LOVOBA-94437 format. One record per residue: residue number from 1; x, y, z of N, C-alpha, C in turn. Coordinates in nm, 3 decimals, m for minus. Example, Ala and Ser with C-alpha at 12.3 -4.5 7.8 and 13.67 -1.06 7.14 Angstrom:
REC   resi       n.x       n.y       n.z      ca.x      ca.y      ca.z       c.x       c.y       c.z
REC      1     1.319    m0.569     0.780     1.230    m0.450     0.780     1.320    m0.330     0.780
REC      2     1.285    m0.225     0.708     1.367    m0.106     0.714     1.290     0.003     0.787
***
This chain:
REC   resi       n.x       n.y       n.z      ca.x      ca.y      ca.z       c.x       c.y       c.z
REC      1    m2.546     0.542    m0.616    m2.446     0.516    m0.528    m2.348     0.412    m0.587
REC      2    m2.397     0.313    m0.654    m2.312     0.210    m0.712    m2.209     0.272    m0.822
REC      3    m2.254     0.365    m0.887    m2.167     0.434    m0.989    m2.057     0.511    m0.906
REC      4    m2.091     0.579    m0.803    m1.992     0.642    m0.730    m1.888     0.544    m0.660
REC      5    m1.940     0.435    m0.617    m1.852     0.335    m0.562    m1.754     0.278    m0.671
REC      6    m1.818     0.254    m0.784    m1.731     0.204    m0.891    m1.625     0.307    m0.936
REC      7    m1.656     0.433    m0.943    m1.563     0.538    m0.976    m1.457     0.548    m0.868
REC      8    m1.490     0.537    m0.744    m1.402     0.541    m0.632    m1.292     0.431    m0.647
REC      9    m1.342     0.318    m0.665    m1.251     0.202    m0.684    m1.159     0.214    m0.799
REC     10    m1.212     0.258    m0.902    m1.123     0.280    m1.032    m1.021     0.388    m0.992
REC     11    m1.062     0.493    m0.927    m0.974     0.598    m0.888    m0.849     0.547    m0.802
REC     12    m0.880     0.466    m0.696    m0.778     0.412    m0.619    m0.689     0.312    m0.705
REC     13    m0.754     0.231    m0.787    m0.677     0.142    m0.874    m0.581     0.221    m0.966
REC     14    m0.624     0.319    m1.019    m0.549     0.406    m1.111    m0.414     0.457    m1.042
REC     15    m0.448     0.498    m0.915    m0.336     0.560    m0.838    m0.228     0.439    m0.814
REC     16    m0.271     0.330    m0.775    m0.164     0.229    m0.742    m0.109     0.172    m0.880
REC     17    m0.188     0.172    m0.980    m0.130     0.116    m1.116    m0.022     0.219    m1.156
REC     18    m0.039     0.357    m1.134     0.063     0.445    m1.163     0.189     0.423    m1.077
REC     19     0.161     0.409    m0.945     0.269     0.381    m0.854     0.357     0.264    m0.886
REC     20     0.296     0.155    m0.941     0.370     0.026    m0.956     0.399     0.001    m1.098
REC     21     0.389     0.100    m1.180     0.417     0.091    m1.330     0.560     0.037    m1.357
REC     22     0.659     0.069    m1.275     0.793     0.026    m1.295     0.822    m0.105    m1.238
REC     23     0.721    m0.168    m1.167     0.737    m0.299    m1.111     0.654    m0.402    m1.181
REC     24     0.533    m0.375    m1.211     0.445    m0.481    m1.259     0.321    m0.410    m1.327
REC     25     0.284    m0.440    m1.446     0.162    m0.397    m1.507     0.044    m0.467    m1.444
REC     26    m0.032    m0.396    m1.367    m0.145    m0.456    m1.299    m0.271    m0.450    m1.377
REC     27    m0.276    m0.381    m1.490    m0.388    m0.376    m1.576    m0.507    m0.291    m1.517
REC     28    m0.627    m0.319    m1.571    m0.740    m0.249    m1.528    m0.801    m0.303    m1.396
REC     29    m0.884    m0.220    m1.327    m0.951    m0.261    m1.216    m1.034    m0.385    m1.227
REC     30    m1.023    m0.477    m1.134    m1.096    m0.592    m1.132    m1.163    m0.623    m1.002
REC     31    m1.296    m0.613    m1.001    m1.365    m0.635    m0.873    m1.347    m0.769    m0.808
REC     32    m1.309    m0.868    m0.884    m1.281    m1.000    m0.834    m1.157    m1.011    m0.743
REC     33    m1.089    m0.912    m0.727    m0.974    m0.912    m0.640    m1.023    m0.886    m0.489
REC     34    m1.141    m0.839    m0.474    m1.198    m0.794    m0.337    m1.312    m0.876    m0.295
REC     35    m1.316    m0.889    m0.163    m1.439    m0.941    m0.099    m1.499    m0.816    m0.023
REC     36    m1.618    m0.784    m0.049    m1.681    m0.659    m0.006    m1.762    m0.688     0.126
REC     37    m1.764    m0.813     0.176    m1.833    m0.847     0.297    m1.752    m0.790     0.418
REC     38    m1.825    m0.762     0.519    m1.764    m0.711     0.645    m1.724    m0.830     0.737
REC     39    m1.606    m0.876     0.709    m1.551    m1.000     0.792    m1.424    m0.967     0.849
REC     40    m1.389    m1.028     0.962    m1.269    m0.979     1.035    m1.142    m1.062     0.983
REC     41    m1.117    m1.033     0.865    m0.992    m1.087     0.805    m0.931    m0.989     0.704
REC     42    m0.809    m1.014     0.668    m0.743    m0.937     0.566    m0.762    m0.997     0.428
REC     43    m0.736    m1.130     0.427    m0.755    m1.207     0.307    m0.867    m1.317     0.327
REC     44    m0.950    m1.342     0.232    m1.050    m1.438     0.237    m1.082    m1.490     0.103
REC     45    m1.063    m1.625     0.090    m1.080    m1.697    m0.033    m1.007    m1.632    m0.154
REC     46    m0.878    m1.604    m0.132    m0.799    m1.546    m0.232    m0.836    m1.405    m0.281
REC     47    m0.898    m1.341    m0.192    m0.939    m1.199    m0.219    m0.902    m1.111    m0.099
REC     48    m0.887    m0.987    m0.111    m0.858    m0.898    m0.005    m0.998    m0.840     0.043
REC     49    m1.013    m0.842     0.174    m1.133    m0.792     0.231    m1.147    m0.641     0.237
REC     50    m1.236    m0.581     0.173    m1.264    m0.440     0.176    m1.411    m0.420     0.193
REC     51    m1.455    m0.402     0.325    m1.608    m0.388     0.333    m1.662    m0.275     0.265
REC     52    m1.773    m0.305     0.197    m1.844    m0.204     0.118    m1.883    m0.080     0.201
REC     53    m1.915    m0.105     0.332    m1.960    m0.003     0.410    m1.839     0.098     0.439
REC     54    m1.713     0.050     0.427    m1.596     0.142     0.443    m1.594     0.237     0.324
REC     55    m1.617     0.183     0.206    m1.616     0.273     0.083    m1.730     0.371     0.094
REC     56    m1.845     0.329     0.139    m1.963     0.424     0.158    m1.937     0.529     0.251
REC     57    m1.870     0.483     0.366    m1.835     0.587     0.465    m1.734     0.684     0.413
REC     58    m1.649     0.644     0.336    m1.549     0.730     0.276    m1.617     0.838     0.188
REC     59    m1.707     0.790     0.101    m1.776     0.881     0.019    m1.872     0.979     0.092
REC     60    m1.923     0.932     0.198    m2.022     1.012     0.270    m1.963     1.105     0.386
REC     61    m1.827     1.091     0.408    m1.770     1.169     0.511    m1.651     1.252     0.467
REC     62    m1.674     1.311     0.354    m1.565     1.405     0.294    m1.433     1.344     0.297
REC     63    m1.420     1.223     0.252    m1.293     1.166     0.222    m1.191     1.166     0.344
REC     64    m1.237     1.108     0.459    m1.157     1.103     0.580    m1.027     1.043     0.556
REC     65    m0.914     1.100     0.599    m0.780     1.051     0.569    m0.766     0.911     0.634
REC     66    m0.820     0.878     0.749    m0.802     0.747     0.805    m0.857     0.640     0.719
REC     67    m0.972     0.674     0.663    m1.035     0.574     0.570    m0.969     0.560     0.440
REC     68    m0.916     0.680     0.392    m0.848     0.681     0.266    m0.721     0.588     0.283
REC     69    m0.655     0.594     0.391    m0.529     0.521     0.421    m0.571     0.371     0.425
REC     70    m0.678     0.330     0.484    m0.720     0.191     0.496    m0.750     0.142     0.355
REC     71    m0.821     0.226     0.275    m0.857     0.181     0.135    m0.735     0.164     0.045
REC     72    m0.643     0.262     0.057    m0.517     0.251    m0.022    m0.438     0.131     0.017
REC     73    m0.434     0.104     0.151    m0.357    m0.012     0.201    m0.423    m0.143     0.144
REC     74    m0.547    m0.150     0.147    m0.619    m0.266     0.095    m0.601    m0.286    m0.050
REC     75    m0.597    m0.181    m0.128    m0.565    m0.196    m0.271    m0.429    m0.242    m0.285
REC     76    m0.332    m0.192    m0.226    m0.191    m0.245    m0.239    m0.181    m0.392    m0.192
REC     77    m0.250    m0.422    m0.091    m0.261    m0.569    m0.054    m0.306    m0.656    m0.169
REC     78    m0.405    m0.607    m0.235    m0.459    m0.692    m0.349    m0.356    m0.712    m0.458
REC     79    m0.247    m0.640    m0.469    m0.149    m0.659    m0.566    m0.071    m0.785    m0.545
REC     80    m0.089    m0.852    m0.428    m0.022    m0.968    m0.390    m0.052    m1.080    m0.496
REC     81    m0.168    m1.070    m0.565    m0.203    m1.168    m0.675    m0.111    m1.154    m0.791
REC     82    m0.045    m1.033    m0.805     0.055    m1.011    m0.910     0.183    m1.026    m0.860
REC     83     0.214    m0.976    m0.743     0.357    m0.967    m0.695     0.408    m1.098    m0.636
REC     84     0.315    m1.175    m0.573     0.341    m1.308    m0.518     0.436    m1.297    m0.392
REC     85     0.414    m1.202    m0.306     0.479    m1.189    m0.184     0.414    m1.285    m0.084
REC     86     0.478    m1.317     0.026     0.401    m1.388     0.132     0.322    m1.279     0.205
REC     87     0.228    m1.315     0.282     0.139    m1.220     0.352     0.207    m1.111     0.435
REC     88     0.321    m1.163     0.511     0.399    m1.068     0.585     0.456    m0.956     0.502
REC     89     0.522    m0.996     0.386     0.590    m0.904     0.305     0.501    m0.813     0.234
REC     90     0.378    m0.856     0.191     0.285    m0.767     0.122     0.233    m0.661     0.224
REC     91     0.217    m0.714     0.344     0.181    m0.611     0.450     0.279    m0.506     0.469
REC     92     0.408    m0.551     0.479     0.517    m0.449     0.498     0.507    m0.352     0.385
REC     93     0.493    m0.402     0.257     0.487    m0.311     0.140     0.379    m0.214     0.153
REC     94     0.257    m0.261     0.183     0.139    m0.177     0.188     0.151    m0.069     0.300
REC     95     0.192    m0.122     0.422     0.202    m0.030     0.532     0.306     0.075     0.520
REC     96     0.420     0.033     0.455     0.530     0.129     0.428     0.497     0.234     0.333
REC     97     0.430     0.200     0.218     0.388     0.296     0.125     0.287     0.389     0.191
REC     98     0.193     0.338     0.265     0.097     0.430     0.328     0.161     0.516     0.440
REC     99     0.255     0.472     0.510     0.339     0.550     0.601     0.400     0.677     0.533
REC    100     0.465     0.644     0.417     0.526     0.742     0.344     0.427     0.844     0.288
REC    101     0.324     0.797     0.230     0.227     0.882     0.167     0.149     0.973     0.269
REC    102     0.115     0.906     0.388     0.033     0.985     0.488     0.124     1.043     0.600
REC    103     0.246     1.016     0.597     0.343     1.077     0.692     0.333     1.037     0.834
REC    104     0.278     0.920     0.848     0.274     0.864     0.995     0.283     0.714     0.997
REC    105     0.326     0.656     1.104     0.332     0.514     1.114     0.207     0.459     1.176
REC    106     0.149     0.353     1.107     0.035     0.287     1.152     0.062     0.186     1.269
REC    107    m0.019     0.190     1.364     0.004     0.098     1.484    m0.013    m0.050     1.453
REC    108     0.081    m0.107     1.367     0.061    m0.248     1.332     0.190    m0.314     1.363
REC    109     0.197    m0.441     1.316     0.321    m0.523     1.337     0.429    m0.486     1.252
REC    110     0.424    m0.385     1.164     0.524    m0.356     1.065     0.582    m0.210     1.102
REC    111     0.578    m0.175     1.227     0.624    m0.040     1.262     0.770    m0.014     1.229
REC    112     0.854    m0.116     1.260     0.999    m0.099     1.239     1.034    m0.086     1.084
REC    113     0.968    m0.174     0.999     0.983    m0.155     0.858     0.927    m0.022     0.810
REC    114     0.820     0.015     0.858     0.763     0.151     0.814     0.869     0.261     0.850
REC    115     0.924     0.261     0.967     1.021     0.355     1.012     1.145     0.347     0.924
REC    116     1.180     0.233     0.891     1.311     0.211     0.797     1.288     0.277     0.661
REC    117     1.170     0.249     0.604     1.149     0.310     0.470     1.121     0.459     0.476
REC    118     1.055     0.500     0.591     1.023     0.654     0.604     1.159     0.727     0.615
REC    119     1.255     0.670     0.688     1.387     0.731     0.709     1.448     0.747     0.567
REC    120     1.450     0.638     0.497     1.509     0.638     0.360     1.449     0.748     0.270
REC    121     1.320     0.754     0.277     1.231     0.850     0.200     1.273     0.985     0.238
REC    122     1.276     1.020     0.366     1.310     1.147     0.422     1.463     1.185     0.391
REC    123     1.548     1.089     0.378     1.689     1.118     0.335     1.699     1.151     0.191
REC    124     1.608     1.091     0.110     1.614     1.115    m0.033     1.536     1.244    m0.073
REC    125     1.431     1.263    m0.014     1.337     1.372    m0.058     1.315     1.466     0.064
REC    126     1.412     1.548     0.072     1.417     1.639     0.190     1.307     1.751     0.184
REC    127     1.250     1.774     0.297     1.152     1.877     0.317     1.030     1.874     0.215
REC    128     0.994     1.770     0.165     0.883     1.756     0.072     0.792     1.644     0.126
REC    129     0.659     1.671     0.106     0.568     1.565     0.135     0.558     1.479     0.014
REC    130     0.510     1.358     0.041     0.492     1.258    m0.073     0.409     1.319    m0.186
REC    131     0.303     1.389    m0.147     0.219     1.455    m0.245     0.284     1.555    m0.324
REC    132     0.395     1.617    m0.282     0.460     1.726    m0.354     0.567     1.679    m0.453
REC    133     0.596     1.549    m0.443     0.699     1.502    m0.550     0.625     1.444    m0.666
REC    134     0.695     1.430    m0.776     0.644     1.387    m0.901     0.619     1.241    m0.913
REC    135     0.548     1.194    m1.015     0.511     1.058    m1.022     0.627     0.969    m1.039
REC    136     0.725     1.014    m1.120     0.845     0.931    m1.138     0.927     0.906    m1.004
REC    137     0.931     1.017    m0.926     1.004     1.001    m0.799     0.926     0.900    m0.706
REC    138     0.790     0.904    m0.698     0.708     0.819    m0.639     0.733     0.671    m0.685
REC    139     0.733     0.657    m0.813     0.752     0.520    m0.873     0.889     0.468    m0.840
REC    140     0.994     0.551    m0.847     1.129     0.500    m0.806     1.140     0.459    m0.657
REC    141     1.072     0.542    m0.580     1.073     0.512    m0.438     0.999     0.379    m0.403
REC    142     0.888     0.355    m0.459     0.815     0.241    m0.446     0.884     0.120    m0.507
REC    143     0.955     0.137    m0.610     1.032     0.034    m0.666     1.148    m0.003    m0.575
REC    144     1.215     0.088    m0.506     1.321     0.059    m0.415     1.267    m0.006    m0.296
REC    145     1.149     0.022    m0.251     1.092    m0.041    m0.138     1.062    m0.190    m0.172
REC    146     1.005    m0.202    m0.286     0.975    m0.343    m0.340     1.103    m0.427    m0.350
REC    147     1.209    m0.365    m0.403     1.340    m0.438    m0.417     1.392    m0.479    m0.280
REC    148     1.390    m0.381    m0.189     1.448    m0.412    m0.053     1.367    m0.522     0.015
REC    149     1.241    m0.524     0.004     1.157    m0.639     0.065     1.197    m0.761    m0.003
REC    150     1.216    m0.766    m0.129     1.260    m0.883    m0.201     1.393    m0.931    m0.152
REC    151     1.490    m0.842    m0.126     1.616    m0.872    m0.067     1.605    m0.935     0.070
REC    152     1.518    m0.872     0.151     1.492    m0.924     0.284     1.439    m1.068     0.284
REC    153     1.351    m1.085     0.195     1.288    m1.219     0.173     1.394    m1.328     0.136
REC    154     1.483    m1.297     0.065     1.591    m1.384     0.023     1.704    m1.402     0.131
REC    155     1.723    m1.293     0.203     1.835    m1.293     0.302     1.788    m1.234     0.439
REC    156     1.745    m1.319     0.532     1.691    m1.284     0.652     1.794    m1.204     0.748
REC    157     1.928    m1.242     0.717     2.031    m1.166     0.797     2.040    m1.022     0.754
REC    158     2.009    m0.991     0.628     2.011    m0.853     0.578     1.897    m0.778     0.638
REC    159     1.781    m0.845     0.648     1.667    m0.774     0.718     1.705    m0.748     0.858
REC    160     1.766    m0.834     0.924     1.799    m0.818     1.074     1.894    m0.696     1.081
REC    161     1.997    m0.704     0.987     2.096    m0.590     0.990     2.033    m0.464     0.968
REC    162     1.951    m0.449     0.860     1.887    m0.322     0.824     1.805    m0.272     0.944
REC    163     1.721    m0.361     0.997     1.637    m0.310     1.103     1.712    m0.279     1.231
REC    164     1.822    m0.359     1.265     1.906    m0.330     1.381     1.981    m0.197     1.360
REC    165     2.013    m0.145     1.239     2.085    m0.027     1.210     1.988     0.093     1.213
REC    166     1.862     0.069     1.218     1.765     0.176     1.221     1.785     0.261     1.342
***
């Protein structure tokens, strides 16, 4: 089981490493980015919480989409050690990428931001799912999301304007 878990983690890491290649080189998978205890937090002791039982459930339940979304979101959150966003902005980044990839808005505090980026995505890539576009298109889209969040972080009035225009 441990080998399967390690392979699963490497698989998810490889996916986000490819997604973020135009933003930051995140290197190889590092288990030290995660806390695998089941505790009710997102971040704990400078690590992202990803309960081991969630990974096991994913492996044992034919790759449930809801669990896949949670795991991908968690892996994107772990990038904060490289990207240096504040907690709110890294959550917007993770939730928005998952929204685009899975085609639905997660019921979280970032719903407006997810809708904003989903609309941009749909305007750029008409009638295609995220899985049907090439890696370069995905990388460019994620780079644009990253840039926009950086702009919002620097100029709160731009954030308000973009969200209000949604």
